N, C-alpha and C positions, 0 to 999 in steps of 0.2 A: 955332442948330442955321445948319446954311446952306439958306436959301432959295430952292426950283430958279426958274432961268431958267425961265419959264411962255410967252416971247417965240419960240423957235426950232423953226421948222417939223420935223416927221419925215419921214420922206424914205416909202416906201408898199410897204411887204410884203416889210420883210427878214429879219427874224425873231422876234419877238413881238409879234407883229398891231401894228406903226407905224401900221394903217390912219387912224386918225382924227388929225389934222392936229396938232394939239400939245396939249403936256396942261397944260385949263385954268389957273387961280389959283385958282379952287373948287374943283377934284380936287388939286389939290398942298397946296392948305389941311387937304383934308379925308383923304388920305391923314397930313399930318403931323400930323392932331388925334387921331387913331387910333395912329399911333407914339410919343404923349405919353403917351396913358391910359393903352398897354400896356406903356410904362416903368416909370409910377407903379405898376402893377399884380405887374411883374416886383420891384421894389425891397422890396416888399413881402414877398414870400415871402426876398429877402436871399440870393440863390443866392451862391455862394462862386465866384468866379473866380479861375483862377489865373493868367491870361495866357501861358497855356502855346503858344497857338494851335493846341490840338487840335482844336477845334470847325471848323477852317479847314480842318483835313486830311480832305479825306472818302473817298478813296480807303482813304485809311489804317484810317478811322474806321469805313468801314463803312458809310456815313449821306451822304443827298443833298440839296442845300437845293431848294428848288422856288420858285417866284416868278411872281406872278400878273402880265396887260399894265402894269397903273397902277403895279403896283409898280415893275418896270422902268421903264417911263417917266418917276417920277418919278428912280429912280438913275440913268438915264441924266443927266438936269438938270440934278440940284443936281452930278454928280461931269463937269459937262462933255462926253458923249459923245452922238454921232453915228452914228447908223445906219448902217453901211453897204449898199450896193444891193445888190439882189440878183443872184443869179448866174443867169442862166436856163440851162436844162436844157434842155427840146423844149418846144414845145407849150404853153406861157404857163407853168409849173410853175417854181417858183422851188426853190436850193436855200441852207440858210447859207453863210455863208465858210466855208469847214475852215481855224481855226486849228488850232498841235497845242495836245496833251492835257495840261492839268494837273492834277496829281492834288490840289491843293490850290484855296481859292480867291486870286485874280491879286490882291486887292484886301488879304490878308497880309503884312507885312513885320517883318521878324526879327517874329514872333510875335505881333503886334500888328496888328491894323484900321487900315487908313488911310482907311474910308470909314466910320466910326459913326455917324454924323448920318445917312447918308442908305440906310444898310443893312436890306435888309427883312426881313418877320416874321419868317422864319427863325430868321436871324440873330439879332434882338433876344432872343429867347426860348427857342432852346440853351444849357443847360449841360452840362458834363460831370460837372459834383455831385452823386454818387450819393443823396443828401438832400434835392436840390432837382428829380428827375424827375419826382413823383409828379404836381400840377399841370401840365406842359407842351402835354401833349397836349389836355387841356379846354380850358384858354387859348389855344393855337396858334386851335383847333375855331373858336373863338365870335370871336375876332380877324378872322381869315381869312373867315368868313362876312359881318362887315362890310365887308372891301374887295372880295369880293367882290360884293354888292350897291353899290357906286362903279362896276361896272364897267355896270350897268344904268340907275343915276341918269347917268350922266352920256356914256349912251351909250357902251360903251369896250368892242370884242368882246373877251369874257374869254379866255385861255388863262392856262393852267398850266407852265410849262417847267422843266426842270432851271435851276440857275443858270445855269453854264460854257454850256453851251449858247446862254440868254439873252445871255449876254453876248457872246457868238462872232458877233453881229452888229454889235457896233458898233464904234468907233474912239474915240480920243482924241482933242478937238477942239486941235487949235491954237492958244493964245493969243499975240497980239500984244501 
């Protein structure tokens, strides 16, 4: 699994509350631990994945993916994303950058996830396998409570934002 870069500071206030200075190594480790434990629980259920990519086609299948502040910070760090500066509107209010609407996840390529190790809780737990729907809501709620608790533990403002809206506040950093 990719270890997030914990040394990159985040800009103030663009999208999903990057008001904290950076994702600390301890916060990254705590998120990673939750994801690893969740992956073990999921493996125990043995859900079928057809690698069809339907889970990433949000609009076509009528579902939405939401992400917390710390999950987005973890994802951004792991994927080399930097927050975009806020766009002034009026008198101190800021708006998210406006990117073209995408019907699905921009990290899906040819039906496969290109951000698998860093993907958030909702991506990890959602399977369209009808035989494996019954355990997903309760499992999601339990692990989401843990992630929510990390926001208090690491003094990070909590936001719960739709995935594509959260991603709209970031840009891929150029590597040299």
